C-alpha positions as CSV (number, residue, x, y, z in Angstrom):
1,M,32.7,52.1,187.6
2,G,33.4,50.6,191.0
3,S,34.7,54.0,192.2
4,F,31.3,55.6,192.1
5,S,29.2,55.4,195.3
6,I,25.5,54.8,195.4
7,W,24.9,58.6,195.8
8,H,26.6,59.2,192.4
9,W,24.2,56.7,190.7
10,L,21.2,58.2,192.5
11,I,22.1,61.7,191.2
12,V,22.6,60.4,187.7
13,L,19.2,58.6,187.8
14,L,17.5,61.8,189.1
15,V,19.0,63.8,186.2
16,V,18.0,61.2,183.7
17,L,14.4,61.2,185.1
18,L,14.3,65.0,184.9
19,V,15.6,65.2,181.3
20,F,13.6,62.4,179.8
21,G,10.6,62.0,182.1
22,T,9.0,58.8,183.3
23,K,6.7,58.3,180.3
24,K,9.5,58.4,177.8
25,L,11.7,56.1,179.9
26,R,8.7,53.7,180.2
27,N,8.3,53.7,176.4
28,I,12.0,53.1,175.9
29,G,11.9,50.2,178.4
30,Q,8.9,48.6,176.6
31,D,10.5,49.0,173.2
32,L,13.8,47.4,174.5
33,G,11.9,44.6,176.2
34,G,10.0,43.9,173.0
35,A,13.2,43.9,171.0
36,V,14.8,41.4,173.4
37,K,11.7,39.2,173.3
38,G,11.7,39.2,169.5
39,F,15.4,38.4,169.4
40,K,14.9,35.4,171.7
41,E,12.0,34.1,169.6
42,S,13.9,34.4,166.4
43,M,16.9,32.6,167.9
44,K,14.6,29.7,169.0
45,E,13.1,29.6,165.4
46,E,16.5,29.5,163.9
47,Q,17.6,26.7,166.2
48,G,14.5,24.8,165.2
49,K,15.2,25.3,161.5
50,T,18.8,24.1,162.0
51,T,17.8,21.0,163.8
52,T,15.1,20.2,161.3
53,T,17.4,20.7,158.3
54,T,20.2,18.7,159.9
55,T,18.0,15.7,160.4
56,T,16.3,15.8,157.0
57,E,19.7,16.1,155.2
58,L,20.9,12.7,156.4
59,P,20.1,9.9,154.0
60,R,17.9,7.3,155.7
61,E,19.6,4.2,154.2
62,D,23.0,5.2,155.7
63,T,21.7,5.7,159.2
64,A,19.7,2.5,159.0
65,Q,22.6,0.3,157.8
66,G,25.1,1.5,160.3
67,T,28.0,1.2,157.8
68,T,31.6,1.4,159.1
69,I,34.4,2.8,157.1
70,E,37.7,1.1,157.9
71,G,41.0,2.9,157.6
72,E,44.3,3.6,159.2
73,V,45.8,6.8,160.6
74,K,49.2,7.4,159.2
75,D,50.1,10.8,160.7
76,K,48.6,12.4,163.7
77,Q,48.3,16.2,163.3
78,H,47.1,18.6,165.9
79,S,45.2,21.6,164.6
């Protein structure tokens, strides 16, 4: 794509405008923008659900006690 000059891109843009028209391109842009906005909102909602379920799944008595499990590492494995 780097081999095309600015004039090539301007000609392509002109052809696209002539074929589709500005009204149709504006509608496509609005639809695409709405889809991206909806996607971002759903990602934020999903992250909120994940954070909420993670904190509610932890038992309160384990986090309040601060229990420590003692153990010994016998073999060290890299995965």
